[in-house]
C-alpha positions in Angstrom: 29.4 35.6 41.1 32.6 35.4 43.1 35.2 32.7 42.4 34.8 29.9 44.9 37.9 29.0 47.0 38.0 25.5 45.6 37.8 26.8 42.0 41.2 27.2 40.3 42.1 30.6 39.1 42.9 31.2 35.5 46.0 33.3 34.7 44.7 36.6 33.3 46.2 39.9 32.2 45.7 42.5 29.6 46.1 46.0 28.4 44.3 49.3 28.0 42.8 50.3 24.7 41.1 53.4 23.4 37.9 53.6 25.6 38.4 49.9 26.3 40.2 47.0 27.9 41.7 43.8 26.6 41.9 40.8 28.9 43.8 37.7 27.9 43.9 34.1 29.3 46.0 31.2 28.0 43.3 30.2 25.5 41.3 33.3 24.7 41.3 37.1 24.7 38.4 39.4 25.0 38.0 43.1 24.1 35.4 45.4 25.6 35.0 48.9 24.3 32.5 51.7 25.1 31.1 53.2 22.0 30.4 57.0 21.6 26.7 56.1 22.3 27.6 54.6 25.7 27.1 50.9 24.7 29.8 48.4 25.7 30.8 46.3 22.7 32.6 43.0 23.5 34.3 40.5 21.3 36.0 37.2 22.2 38.5 35.3 20.2 40.5 32.1 20.6 44.3 32.3 20.7 46.1 30.0 18.3 47.8 27.3 20.4 51.0 25.5 19.7 52.0 22.0 20.7 55.8 22.3 20.3 57.2 21.7 23.8 60.2 23.9 23.1 58.0 27.0 22.8 56.9 26.4 26.4 60.5 26.3 27.8 61.5 29.1 30.2 62.8 32.2 28.4 61.6 30.9 25.0 58.0 31.1 26.3 58.6 34.7 27.2 59.7 35.5 23.6 56.6 33.8 22.3 54.3 35.6 24.7 55.8 39.0 23.7 55.3 38.3 20.0 51.7 37.2 20.7 50.9 40.2 22.8 52.4 42.6 20.3 50.2 41.1 17.6 47.0 40.8 19.6 47.5 44.2 21.3 48.1 46.1 18.1 45.1 44.6 16.4 43.0 45.3 19.5 44.1 48.9 19.5 43.0 49.3 15.9 39.7 47.6 16.7 39.0 50.0 19.7 39.9 53.0 17.5 37.3 51.9 14.9 34.7 51.5 17.7 35.5 55.1 18.9 34.9 56.2 15.3 31.6 54.3 15.3 32.8 51.5 13.0 33.0 47.9 14.1 35.4 47.0 11.3 38.4 45.2 12.7 40.7 46.5 10.0 43.1 44.6 7.7 45.8 42.3 9.0 48.4 44.2 7.0 47.5 47.4 8.7 48.2 45.8 12.1 51.4 44.3 10.8 52.5 47.7 9.5 51.7 49.3 12.8 53.8 46.7 14.6 56.8 47.1 12.3 56.7 50.9 12.6 56.4 50.7 16.3 59.4 48.3 16.5 61.5 50.6 14.3 60.6 53.6 16.4 61.4 51.8 19.7 64.8 50.5 18.4 65.8 54.0 17.3 64.7 55.9 20.4 65.5 53.3 23.1 68.4 51.5 21.5 70.3 53.6 19.0 70.0 57.1 20.7 71.4 56.0 24.1 74.1 54.0 22.4 75.1 56.9 20.3 75.3 59.3 23.2 77.3 56.9 25.3 79.6 56.0 22.4 80.3 59.7 21.9 81.0 60.3 25.6 83.5 57.4 25.6 85.6 59.3 23.1 86.3 61.9 25.8 86.6 59.4 28.8 89.3 56.7 28.6 87.8 55.0 31.7 84.4 54.8 30.1 85.9 53.5 26.8 87.8 50.8 28.6 85.2 49.5 31.0 82.3 47.5 29.5 80.4 47.7 32.7 80.6 51.5 33.0 79.7 51.9 29.3 76.7 49.7 29.7 75.7 51.4 33.0 75.7 54.9 31.5 73.9 53.6 28.4 71.3 51.9 30.6 70.8 55.0 32.7 70.3 57.2 29.6 67.9 54.6 28.2 65.8 54.5 31.4 65.8 58.3 31.6 64.5 58.5 28.0 61.9 55.9 28.8 60.6 57.7 31.9 60.6 61.1 30.2 58.7 59.5 27.3 56.0 58.2 29.6 55.8 61.5 31.5 55.4 63.4 28.2 52.6 61.0 27.1 50.8 61.6 30.4 50.2 65.3 29.6 47.8 64.2 26.8 44.2 64.1 27.9 43.5 61.2 25.6 46.5 59.2 26.9 45.4 59.9 30.5 42.1 58.3 29.7 43.9 55.2 28.4 46.0 55.2 31.6 42.7 55.2 33.6 41.5 52.2 31.6 44.9 50.6 32.4 44.1 51.1 36.1 40.7 49.6 35.6 42.2 46.6 33.9 44.6 46.0 36.8 41.7 46.4 39.3 39.7 43.8 37.5 42.6 41.4 37.6 43.1 42.1 41.3 39.4 41.6 42.0 39.3 38.3 40.2 42.5 37.1 41.9 41.0 37.9 45.3 37.9 35.9 44.3 35.4 38.7 44.8 32.4 39.5 42.6 33.3 41.6 39.6 31.4 44.8 40.4 32.6 48.4 40.0 32.4 48.9 43.8 34.6 45.9 44.4 37.2 46.9 41.8 37.5 50.3 43.6 38.9 48.4 46.6 42.1 47.6 44.8 45.1 49.6 43.6 45.6 50.5 40.0 49.2 49.0 40.2 49.9 45.3 39.5 53.1 43.3 39.8 52.7 41.7 36.3 52.2 44.9 34.5 53.9 45.5 31.1 55.4 48.7 32.5 57.3 46.6 35.1 58.3 44.2 32.3 59.8 46.9 30.2 61.8 48.2 33.1 63.1 44.7 33.7 64.2 44.6 30.1 66.1 47.9 30.4 67.8 46.8 33.7 68.8 43.4 32.4 70.2 44.9 29.3 72.8 46.6 31.4 74.1 43.3 32.6 74.0 41.7 29.1 75.7 44.6 27.3 78.5 44.8 29.9 79.8 41.5 28.5 80.3 43.0 25.1 83.6 44.3 24.0 84.1 48.1 23.8 86.4 47.6 20.8 83.4 47.0 18.6 82.3 49.7 16.2 79.1 51.7 16.8 77.1 49.6 14.3 78.5 46.3 15.6 77.5 47.3 19.1 74.0 48.2 17.8 73.7 44.9 15.9 74.7 42.8 18.9 72.2 44.8 21.1 69.3 43.9 18.7 70.4 40.3 18.5 70.5 40.0 22.3 67.1 41.6 22.7 65.0 38.4 22.4 67.1 36.7 25.0 66.9 39.7 27.4 63.1 39.9 26.8 62.7 36.1 27.6 64.7 36.4 30.8 62.8 39.6 31.8 59.5 37.6 31.4 60.8 34.9 33.8 61.9 37.6 36.4 58.5 39.3 36.1 56.6 36.0 36.8 58.8 35.2 39.8 58.4 38.8 41.2 54.6 38.5 40.9 54.6 35.0 42.5 56.9 35.9 45.4 55.6 39.4 46.2 56.3 39.0 49.9 60.0 38.2 49.3 62.1 41.3 50.1 64.4 40.7 47.1 61.6 40.5 44.6 59.8 43.4 46.2 62.9 45.5 45.7 63.0 44.3 42.1 59.4 45.2 41.5 59.5 48.6 43.2 60.7 50.7 40.2 58.0 49.2 38.0 55.3 49.8 40.6 56.5 53.3 41.1 56.4 54.1 37.3 52.8 52.6 37.3 51.8 55.6 39.3 52.0 57.4 35.9 51.0 54.7 33.5 47.9 53.8 35.6 45.3 56.4 36.8 42.3 56.2 39.0 39.3 54.7 37.1 35.7 55.8 37.2 32.7 53.5 37.5 32.1 53.4 33.7 35.7 52.4 33.0 35.5 49.7 35.6 32.3 48.4 33.9 34.2 48.1 30.6 37.1 46.2 32.4 34.5 43.9 34.0 32.9 43.1 30.7 36.3 42.2 29.2 37.2 40.0 32.2 33.9 38.2 32.2 34.0 37.6 28.5 37.6 36.3 28.6 36.8 33.9 31.5 33.8 32.2 29.7 
């Protein structure tokens, strides 16, 4: 059934899984995965809520949302992998925690340390770069964005990852369809683009761009490890600000300024989302309907 005009929409978003989709609302999240036998397996869980008002403040709420999505998303990926292996075991919590920690270490090394190391080395041969905090941060940011884009492109050559990207597209189409108050059917989902303004791809790009402005305020007199430490300490603040920018960009999509801010992320989604087929849309629909119960 379509959502009636007088009926209030619930904020929904999600992510792609292995042969599946996760859809999350403020109170619940649902996972739908297609098993090797073709059956769609769904599960729905309540999200632990918090009553502390400070956790709902702007910027802080973005940090909280990021931590929650990392935890839920990693566990959901493990669950979908088990379904693909014909096992409905959700795995142990410590396995999900270990995956999160390893992922964070890898990301901090590849997207934080490597660009900083390259820029710091280049500054030894360029007095202008060594003296200007803005130029230093700009070059570091450009290298970081280049590594990120190349990383995404490299992943897209994998057949398995392209299927995940197709489920990513189906997830966005399900959200579009719901937000336009149409019946959740595979045909209706096909009317919408695979890109969405609130996508995590756009969020990550906002983090990378905002980091340039934040790091430009740091002194170039700091040692390499001091610079790296400050960058890690500033990351939660940057992530929180990026969350607020993403929400504003999604809310004011007709505004020329926010459209320009959203354009890089939308453009990159042409890689991280791929056209979905009818079966993939069915999985996204199952996740959406379960989450909205």
